[in-house]
Kinemage of the C-alpha trace (Angstrom):
@kinemage 1
@onewidth
@group {chain A} dominant
@subgroup {mainchain}
@vectorlist {calphas} color= white
{ca met a 1} P -12.219 -16.609 -7.109
{ca leu a 2} L -10.032 -16.496 -4.204
{ca arg a 3} L -9.979 -12.411 -4.968
{ca arg a 4} L -13.503 -11.731 -4.037
{ca tyr a 5} L -12.078 -12.571 -0.410
{ca trp a 6} L -9.192 -11.127 2.032
{ca gln a 7} L -6.192 -12.119 2.237
{ca pro a 8} L -3.276 -12.386 4.918
{ca ala a 9} L -0.524 -9.832 3.011
{ca ala a 10} L 1.951 -9.497 6.486
{ca leu a 11} L 2.575 -9.430 9.792
{ca val a 12} L 2.236 -5.672 11.616
{ca asp a 13} L 5.772 -6.015 12.480
{ca glu a 14} L 6.853 -5.938 9.238
{ca leu a 15} L 5.845 -3.143 8.736
{ca ser a 16} L 6.776 -1.044 11.643
{ca gly a 17} L 10.279 1.089 12.253
{ca asn a 18} L 11.227 3.508 9.854
{ca arg a 19} L 10.411 2.142 6.563
{ca pro a 20} L 7.475 1.048 7.144
{ca leu a 21} L 6.922 -0.911 3.404
{ca lys a 22} L 7.121 -4.492 2.421
{ca ala a 23} L 6.580 -6.095 -1.342
{ca val a 24} L 4.543 -8.694 -1.214
{ca arg a 25} L 3.332 -11.097 -4.003
{ca leu a 26} L -0.481 -12.192 -3.607
{ca leu a 27} L -2.354 -14.678 -5.944
{ca gly a 28} L 0.517 -14.411 -8.117
{ca glu a 29} L 0.244 -10.242 -8.528
{ca glu a 30} L 3.346 -8.078 -7.562
{ca leu a 31} L 2.250 -5.436 -4.397
{ca val a 32} L 3.629 -3.185 -2.499
{ca met a 33} L 2.175 -3.140 0.863
{ca phe a 34} L 2.886 0.147 3.103
{ca arg a 35} L 1.792 2.331 5.904
{ca asp a 36} L 1.460 6.407 5.522
{ca asp a 37} L 2.280 9.075 7.829
{ca lys a 38} L -1.746 8.810 9.325
{ca gly a 39} L -1.081 5.139 10.324
{ca arg a 40} L -3.011 3.696 7.434
{ca tyr a 41} L -2.071 0.730 5.310
{ca gly a 42} L -1.987 0.680 1.364
{ca leu a 43} L -1.526 -1.849 -0.839
{ca leu a 44} L -0.998 -0.867 -4.369
{ca gly a 45} L 0.427 -2.281 -7.732
{ca arg a 46} L 4.317 -2.907 -7.600
{ca ser a 47} L 4.818 -1.092 -10.938
{ca cys a 48} L 4.582 2.825 -11.228
{ca pro a 49} L 2.221 3.293 -13.925
{ca his a 50} L 4.455 5.902 -15.076
{ca arg a 51} L 7.536 4.307 -16.721
{ca gly a 52} L 7.655 0.935 -14.565
{ca thr a 53} L 9.559 1.321 -12.093
{ca asp a 54} L 9.612 -0.712 -8.911
{ca leu a 55} L 7.800 1.511 -6.049
{ca ala a 56} L 8.995 -1.447 -3.230
{ca tyr a 57} L 12.082 1.270 -3.475
{ca gly a 58} L 9.793 4.385 -2.991
{ca arg a 59} L 9.711 7.129 -0.380
{ca leu a 60} L 7.447 7.297 2.061
{ca glu a 61} L 6.344 11.048 2.473
{ca asp a 62} L 3.778 13.316 2.012
{ca gly a 63} L 0.814 10.926 2.916
{ca gly a 64} L 1.626 8.436 0.259
{ca leu a 65} L 4.511 6.381 -1.509
{ca arg a 66} L 6.310 8.588 -4.294
{ca cys a 67} L 8.006 6.842 -7.020
{ca ala a 68} L 11.632 7.035 -6.958
{ca phe a 69} L 12.322 7.612 -10.069
{ca his a 70} L 9.979 10.852 -11.589
{ca gly a 71} L 8.735 11.482 -8.223
{ca trp a 72} L 5.318 10.725 -8.606
{ca leu a 73} L 3.031 10.555 -4.749
{ca phe a 74} L 0.296 8.028 -5.014
{ca asp a 75} L -1.922 7.801 -1.824
{ca ile a 76} L -3.141 4.611 0.003
{ca lys a 77} L -6.388 4.358 -2.368
{ca gly a 78} L -3.944 4.785 -5.762
{ca gln a 79} L -4.822 7.965 -6.431
{ca cys a 80} L -1.816 9.985 -7.637
{ca leu a 81} L -1.135 12.680 -5.865
{ca gln a 82} L 1.598 14.835 -7.524
{ca thr a 83} L 3.491 14.743 -10.459
{ca pro a 84} L 6.585 17.278 -9.908
{ca ala a 85} L 7.996 17.822 -13.745
{ca glu a 86} L 4.729 18.600 -14.771
{ca pro a 87} L 3.231 22.475 -14.400
{ca ala a 88} L 1.652 24.117 -11.463
{ca asp a 89} L -1.945 24.341 -13.164
{ca ser a 90} L -1.607 20.422 -15.017
{ca asn a 91} L -4.550 18.572 -14.449
{ca leu a 92} L -2.633 15.202 -15.489
{ca cys a 93} L -2.228 13.347 -11.834
{ca arg a 94} L -6.577 13.586 -11.245
{ca asn a 95} L -6.528 11.133 -13.856
{ca ile a 96} L -3.521 8.789 -12.866
{ca arg a 97} L -4.729 6.133 -10.674
{ca gln a 98} L -2.851 3.137 -9.578
{ca lys a 99} L -3.907 -0.041 -8.914
{ca ala a 100} L -4.992 -0.758 -4.999
{ca tyr a 101} L -6.642 -2.843 -2.676
{ca pro a 102} L -8.216 -1.653 0.766
{ca val a 103} L -6.356 -3.410 3.875
{ca ile a 104} L -7.414 -3.916 7.261
{ca glu a 105} L -6.056 -4.702 9.923
{ca leu a 106} L -6.173 -8.134 12.273
{ca arg a 107} L -5.588 -8.125 15.635
{ca leu a 108} L -6.144 -12.478 16.786
{ca leu a 109} L -6.993 -13.640 20.035
{ca his a 110} L -3.930 -16.293 21.336
{ca arg a 111} L -5.563 -17.741 24.076
{ca pro a 112} L -9.227 -17.103 24.778
{ca lys a 113} L -9.897 -16.488 28.722
{ca phe a 114} L -12.440 -18.449 28.600
{ca thr a 115} L -12.882 -21.936 30.616
{ca his a 116} L -14.902 -23.596 29.390
{ca leu a 117} L -15.270 -23.074 25.042
{ca cys a 118} L -18.959 -24.283 23.270
{ca phe a 119} L -19.336 -25.032 20.097
């Protein structure tokens, strides 16, 4: 039931700096949140579908998150973009998807500028 609702996963400040990547656990599921080079946020399953490697140790490059073990590259929607060990004409990466969840950034007001509030 709770999976149908938006869940807070990280602070924006946690995804800033040289390596905007953070391992998170939401509703008992191990995930990794990252910001790509275009500033978009992604939330993927933490285990790479190839060999189960922890994507929290991956590299952010080429518009996505690259697995540190075999180099598979995933975008923010979980689509595999590259499988470096495969031949150039291979269609393998077209059929591979990592579990992914949509992410939105919310900025909340801390102090309203109103002198009176109506409920």
